[in-house]
C-alpha positions in Angstrom: 0.0 0.0 0.0 1.4 3.4 -1.0 2.0 5.9 1.8 0.4 9.3 1.7 3.2 10.9 3.6 5.6 13.2 1.6 8.6 11.4 3.2 9.6 8.3 5.2 12.5 7.3 7.3 13.9 3.8 7.1 16.3 2.0 9.6 19.1 0.5 7.6 21.4 -2.3 8.9 24.4 -3.9 7.3 26.3 -0.8 6.1 30.0 -0.6 6.9 31.5 2.2 4.9 30.7 5.2 2.7 30.5 3.1 -0.4 27.5 1.3 1.2 25.8 4.6 1.6 26.2 5.3 -2.1 24.7 2.0 -3.1 21.7 2.2 -0.8 21.0 5.7 -2.1 21.2 4.5 -5.7 18.9 1.6 -5.0 16.3 3.8 -3.4 16.5 6.5 -6.1 15.7 3.9 -8.7 12.2 3.2 -7.1 9.5 4.8 -9.2 8.1 7.9 -7.4 11.1 8.6 -5.2 12.3 12.2 -5.4 15.4 12.1 -3.1 17.1 9.5 -1.0 19.6 10.5 1.7 21.4 7.8 3.8 23.3 8.6 7.0 25.9 6.0 7.9 26.4 7.0 11.5 22.6 7.1 12.2 22.0 4.0 10.1 18.9 5.7 8.6 17.6 6.6 5.1 15.4 9.6 4.6 13.3 9.2 1.4 11.1 12.0 -0.1 8.4 11.2 -2.7 7.3 12.9 -5.9 4.3 10.6 -6.0 2.9 7.9 -3.6 5.2 5.0 -3.1 4.7 1.8 -1.2 7.1 1.4 1.8 7.4 -2.3 0.9 8.9 -1.3 -2.5 11.6 0.7 -0.7 12.4 -2.1 1.7 12.7 -4.6 -1.2 15.0 -2.2 -3.1 17.4 -2.0 -0.1 17.3 -5.8 0.4 18.1 -6.3 -3.2 21.2 -4.2 -2.8 22.4 -6.5 0.0 21.2 -4.7 3.1 18.3 -4.9 5.6 15.6 -2.2 6.0 12.5 -1.5 8.1 10.3 1.6 8.5 11.4 3.7 11.4 8.7 3.9 14.1 7.9 7.3 15.5 9.8 7.9 18.7 11.6 4.6 18.4 14.8 4.4 20.3 17.5 2.0 19.0 19.8 2.7 21.9 19.1 -0.7 23.6 19.9 -2.5 20.3 23.1 -0.5 19.8 24.2 -1.0 23.4 23.7 -4.8 23.1 25.7 -4.8 19.9 28.5 -2.7 21.4 28.7 -5.0 24.4 29.0 -8.0 22.1 31.8 -6.3 20.2 33.6 -5.5 23.4 33.4 -9.1 24.7 34.9 -10.4 21.4 37.5 -7.7 21.5 38.6 -8.5 25.0 38.7 -12.3 24.4 40.5 -12.3 21.1 42.6 -9.4 22.2 44.0 -11.6 25.0 45.0 -14.1 22.4 46.4 -11.4 20.0 48.9 -10.1 22.5 51.0 -13.3 22.8 50.5 -14.0 19.1 52.0 -10.6 18.1 54.9 -11.0 20.6 55.8 -14.5 19.6 55.6 -13.8 15.8 57.7 -10.6 16.2 60.2 -12.4 18.4 60.8 -15.0 15.8 60.9 -12.7 12.8 62.9 -9.8 14.3 65.1 -11.4 17.1 65.2 -15.0 15.8 64.0 -16.3 19.2 62.0 -19.5 19.4 60.2 -21.4 22.1 62.5 -24.1 23.5 64.8 -23.3 20.6 62.4 -25.2 18.3 61.3 -23.1 15.3 58.7 -25.8 14.3 57.1 -25.8 17.7 57.2 -22.1 17.8 55.4 -21.8 14.4 52.6 -24.3 15.4 52.0 -22.4 18.7 51.6 -19.1 16.9 49.3 -20.7 14.3 47.2 -22.2 17.1 46.8 -18.7 18.7 46.2 -16.9 15.4 43.6 -19.2 14.0 40.7 -18.4 16.4 41.5 -14.7 16.1 41.2 -14.9 12.3 38.0 -16.8 12.4 36.4 -15.1 15.4 37.2 -11.4 14.7 37.3 -11.9 11.0 33.9 -13.6 10.7 32.0 -10.2 10.6 34.2 -9.1 7.8 33.9 -12.3 5.8 30.1 -12.2 6.1 30.0 -8.6 5.0 32.4 -9.2 2.2 30.4 -12.2 0.9 27.1 -10.2 0.9 28.7 -7.3 -1.0 30.5 -9.5 -3.5 27.4 -11.5 -4.2 25.7 -8.2 -5.2 28.8 -7.1 -7.1 29.3 -4.2 -4.7 32.7 -4.6 -2.9 32.9 -2.6 0.3 35.3 -2.1 3.2 34.8 -5.6 4.5 36.3 -6.9 1.3 39.5 -5.0 1.9 39.8 -6.2 5.5 39.0 -9.8 4.6 41.4 -9.8 1.7 44.3 -8.2 3.5 44.1 -10.3 6.7 43.4 -13.5 4.9 46.4 -13.1 2.6 48.7 -12.5 5.6 47.2 -15.4 7.6 47.1 -18.0 4.7 50.6 -17.2 3.6 51.9 -17.6 7.2 49.9 -20.9 7.7 51.4 -22.2 4.4 54.8 -21.4 5.7 54.2 -23.3 9.0 52.8 -26.3 7.1 55.9 -26.4 4.9 58.2 -26.3 8.0 59.7 -23.0 6.7 59.4 -20.7 9.7 61.7 -17.8 8.7 59.0 -15.3 7.8 55.5 -15.4 9.2 52.9 -12.6 9.3 50.5 -13.8 11.9 51.2 -10.6 13.9 49.9 -8.5 10.9 46.6 -10.3 10.6 46.0 -10.4 14.3 46.9 -6.8 14.9 44.8 -5.5 12.0 41.7 -7.4 13.1 42.1 -6.3 16.7 42.6 -2.6 15.9 39.8 -2.5 13.3 37.4 -4.2 15.7 38.4 -1.7 18.3 37.5 1.1 15.8 34.1 -0.6 15.3 33.5 -0.6 19.0 34.3 3.1 19.3 32.1 3.8 16.4 29.1 1.9 18.0 29.6 3.7 21.3 29.8 7.1 19.6 26.4 6.4 17.9 24.8 5.7 21.2 26.3 8.9 22.8 25.0 11.0 19.9 21.4 9.7 20.2 21.3 10.6 23.9 20.3 14.1 23.0 17.0 12.9 21.5 16.4 10.7 24.6 17.1 13.6 26.9 14.6 15.8 25.1 11.9 13.1 25.1 12.7 12.4 28.8 11.4 15.9 29.6 7.8 14.8 28.7 5.4 13.6 31.4 4.5 9.9 31.5 1.1 10.3 33.0 -1.7 12.9 32.8 -4.7 13.7 35.0 -7.9 14.0 32.9 -11.0 15.8 34.1 -14.2 14.0 32.9 -17.6 14.8 34.3 -16.0 16.4 37.3 -13.9 13.3 38.1 -10.1 13.3 37.9 -8.5 10.2 36.4 -4.8 9.5 35.9 -3.9 7.9 32.6 -0.8 7.3 30.5 0.0 10.4 28.4 -0.4 8.3 25.2 -4.2 8.1 25.9 -4.7 11.8 26.0 -6.6 13.1 22.9 -7.1 16.6 21.6 -9.9 18.4 23.4 -9.4 16.6 26.8 -9.4 18.7 29.9 -6.3 18.1 32.0 -5.5 19.1 35.6 -1.9 20.0 36.6 -0.8 20.6 40.2 2.2 22.5 41.5 5.5 20.7 40.7 4.0 18.5 37.9 5.1 18.6 34.3 2.5 19.7 31.8 1.9 16.5 29.8 0.9 18.0 26.4 0.4 21.3 24.6 -2.8 23.2 25.4 -4.7 26.3 26.4 -5.5 27.2 30.0 -9.2 27.2 30.8 -9.2 27.6 34.6 -6.7 28.6 37.2 -3.6 30.8 37.5 0.0 29.8 38.0 3.6 30.4 36.8 5.3 27.9 34.5 9.0 27.2 34.1 9.5 27.2 30.3 13.3 27.4 30.4 13.7 24.0 28.7 12.1 25.5 25.6 12.7 29.2 25.6 15.9 29.5 27.7 14.2 32.1 29.8 15.2 31.5 33.5 12.2 33.4 35.0 9.0 31.5 35.0 6.1 33.1 33.2 2.5 33.6 34.3 -0.3 31.6 32.7 -3.9 32.6 33.0 -7.1 31.4 31.2 -6.6 31.8 27.5 -2.8 31.4 27.6 -1.0 28.6 25.9 1.1 26.0 27.8 3.7 23.7 26.4 4.1 20.0 27.2 7.3 19.2 29.2 7.3 22.5 31.1 6.9 22.6 34.8 3.9 24.1 36.7 5.3 26.1 39.6 2.7 26.9 42.3 -0.9 27.0 41.2 -3.5 24.4 40.1 -4.5 24.9 36.4 -7.0 23.2 34.2 -6.2 23.3 30.4 -7.5 21.9 27.2 -5.2 19.7 25.1 -4.6 21.2 21.7 -1.6 19.1 20.5 -0.8 15.5 21.5 1.7 12.8 20.4 4.0 13.8 17.6 2.3 17.2 17.2 3.6 18.6 20.6 6.3 21.1 20.6 8.7 18.8 22.5 8.2 16.0 19.9 8.8 18.4 17.1 12.0 19.6 18.7 13.2 16.0 19.0 12.3 15.4 15.4 14.2 18.4 14.3 17.3 17.2 16.2 16.9 13.7 14.6 16.6 15.2 11.1 19.7 17.4 11.7 21.7 14.4 12.8 20.6 12.5 9.6 21.3 15.4 7.3 24.3 15.7 5.1 26.8 18.5 5.0 27.9 19.8 1.5 31.4 18.3 2.1 30.0 14.9 2.5 28.7 14.9 -1.1 32.3 14.8 -2.2 33.1 12.0 0.2 30.2 9.9 -1.2 31.4 10.5 -4.8 34.9 9.3 -3.9 33.6 6.3 -2.0 31.6 5.0 -4.9 34.8 4.1 -6.7 37.2 3.9 -3.8 37.0 0.1 -3.0 37.5 -1.2 -6.6 40.3 1.3 -7.1 42.1 0.1 -3.9 41.8 -3.6 -5.0 43.3 -2.7 -8.4 46.1 -0.7 -6.8 46.9 -3.6 -4.4 47.1 -6.0 -7.3 49.4 -3.6 -9.2 51.6 -3.2 -6.1 52.0 -7.0 -5.7 52.9 -7.4 -9.4 55.3 -4.4 -9.4 57.2 -5.6 -6.3 57.3 -9.2 -7.7 58.8 -8.2 -11.1 60.9 -5.2 -10.4 61.1 -5.0 -6.6 62.8 -7.2 -4.0 60.6 -10.3 -4.5 57.1 -11.7 -4.3 57.1 -12.0 -0.6 57.8 -8.3 -0.1 55.2 -7.6 -2.8 52.6 -9.5 -0.8 53.5 -7.5 2.3 53.1 -4.2 0.3 49.8 -5.3 -1.2 48.4 -6.2 2.3 49.5 -2.8 3.5 47.6 -1.1 0.7 44.4 -3.1 1.4 44.4 -2.5 5.1 45.6 1.1 5.3 43.2 2.2 2.6 40.1 0.9 4.4 37.6 3.8 4.0 36.3 3.6 7.6 37.3 7.2 8.6 36.5 8.5 5.1 32.8 7.5 5.5 32.3 7.8 9.2 34.2 11.0 10.2 31.7 13.5 8.8 28.4 11.9 9.7 29.7 10.9 13.2 30.9 14.5 13.8 27.4 15.8 12.7 25.6 13.4 15.1 27.8 14.3 18.0 27.8 18.0 17.3 24.1 18.4 16.9 23.5 16.1 19.9 25.8 18.1 22.2 24.2 21.3 21.0 20.7 20.0 21.8 21.8 19.0 25.3 23.0 22.6 25.9 19.9 24.1 24.5 21.2 24.9 21.0 19.1 23.4 18.3 20.9 23.1 14.9 18.6 22.9 11.9 20.8 20.8 9.6 24.3 19.8 8.8 24.7 22.6 6.2 24.1 25.2 8.9 26.7 23.5 11.1 29.3 23.5 8.4 28.6 27.2 7.7 29.2 28.2 11.3 33.0 28.0 10.7 32.7 31.3 8.8 30.9 33.2 11.6 32.7 36.2 13.0 30.0 37.7 15.2 27.1 36.1 17.1 24.1 38.3 17.9 21.6 37.1 20.5 18.1 38.4 20.8 18.0 38.4 24.5 20.3 38.2 27.5 18.4 35.4 29.1 20.5 32.8 27.3 23.7 34.2 28.8 22.7 34.6 32.5 23.3 32.1 35.3 19.5 31.5 35.5 19.3 32.9 39.0 17.9 36.5 39.0 18.7 38.5 42.0 17.6 41.9 43.4 20.8 44.0 43.7 19.3 47.1 45.4 16.1 48.4 47.0 15.1 52.1 46.6 12.4 53.2 49.1 9.7 55.6 47.9 8.0 58.1 50.2 9.0 59.3 53.6 10.5 56.0 54.7 14.3 55.9 54.8 16.5 53.1 53.7 17.7 52.4 57.3 14.1 52.4 58.6 13.1 50.0 55.8 15.9 47.6 56.8 15.1 47.9 60.6 11.5 46.8 60.0 12.8 43.4 59.2 13.5 42.7 62.8 9.8 42.9 63.7 8.1 40.5 61.4 8.8 38.4 58.3 7.4 38.9 54.9 4.6 36.5 54.0 3.9 35.7 50.3 0.5 35.0 48.9 0.1 32.0 46.6 0.7 31.9 43.7 3.7 34.1 44.3 5.3 35.7 41.2 9.0 35.0 40.6 10.1 38.6 40.8 8.1 39.1 43.9 9.9 36.2 45.6 13.3 37.7 44.7 12.2 41.0 46.3 11.1 39.3 49.4 14.3 37.3 49.7 16.3 40.6 49.3 14.3 42.3 51.9 14.8 39.4 54.3 18.5 39.4 53.6 18.6 43.2 54.3 16.5 43.0 57.5 13.4 44.6 56.0 9.8 43.6 57.0 6.2 44.8 57.3 5.6 44.8 53.6 2.7 43.1 52.0 2.8 41.7 48.5 0.4 43.1 45.9 -0.3 42.1 42.3 1.8 43.2 39.4 5.1 42.9 41.2 4.6 45.8 43.7 5.3 45.9 47.4 3.6 48.4 49.6 4.0 49.3 53.3 0.8 48.8 55.3 -1.1 52.0 55.7 1.0 53.8 53.1 -1.2 55.1 50.3 1.5 57.1 48.5 2.7 54.5 45.9 4.6 51.4 45.3 8.1 50.6 46.5 10.5 48.5 44.5 8.4 48.6 41.3 10.5 47.3 38.4 13.4 46.5 40.5 
């Protein structure tokens, strides 16, 4: 069934390098009705826009035909648990096979460089190193063999092909040397070290993806989990997912407002700093709008829900951060173009290196070492992952600090900024407004004002306004008392009809 949405996001699995990104984009772009297809390697997602209605199943089939797996991305879905489990599995493999790699590398280098052998027996030494290197090659190398087989089956060689070829050549040559009882030159240390270090890079890659997605989780964590619905005069607490547009909701002091709405009854102040950055809570009366995720300060209010689910401001903010993390910077377009031909070019270059060293160099053995070096060093991991990972982490850290970045292009253009202009100073303060001075009005002197504090304390009415509370605390700190709090941020001395004191301070 064709979707009526103008765009859809797919979760993609199986991608390992920038060349995979290019192939998935090409496969999606070939589907009839697709306008654009943008794949993000770090986020493992594909954003597809449509020129005409397209069935999601057709998109999934196109991705699977290219050799990868795809599924529609559910709204609000968090893949963190899946990523953490995969990262833990990678870490366990890395620790286990890394423990085998250390003696393998030491023993192989001791024989090749220093001519040292266990029990002065080169044959025994070679078999021990082979026994240590074999589980490393099969255990850590399995993920690369599997990825290489899938990519070659679809005639799309990727980074896994380079790793599998480079380490296999070094391992098989060394095993052949041991089987022939010629133990002068073995390269088990090369295959083991390469697999360990590349797997370590995979682990860091997986953990960085999880750290980047924490910004979205932090935003969504600001929303309330339950809401109190008022129906026929009876209050009922329900999960926030059951709230519908038009429901009347009751929010008490200290509670988070569950969804966006309009106040129908009550008066309070609301802390909206999570959205606006303004540290001073704002008053909300009947007819005023309230935003889901903000905190009700000190009054009971009843409001009507006007936006629920994905339509709330908080969800839209999270969606904007997610879209920004999945967007591509202009520089990444060049990376994708290079990656499309990178892997085949590296394979050809490695073959030419082997032949050149064999015919005009110092021999076929040195040619094999040079060819393995070309295959391994040229793996385009950093080429494809550096830019999207930097975008994910950058936009995520910005969101955690209250800075929402629209897309990757904006992030790239910020390097040219010379001056930053802010529309208000609230984003630069410490978030703790203080009254710095009190100016008495009328015949009361400053010293008398401060002496009055010794007689009685100031009592605030509820709901108290934020600025009023600051004034009261300042008066208490300065030993002032016998003031009563009025509306509109004014304090007046009992019996004094001449005018407000401290207005606007």
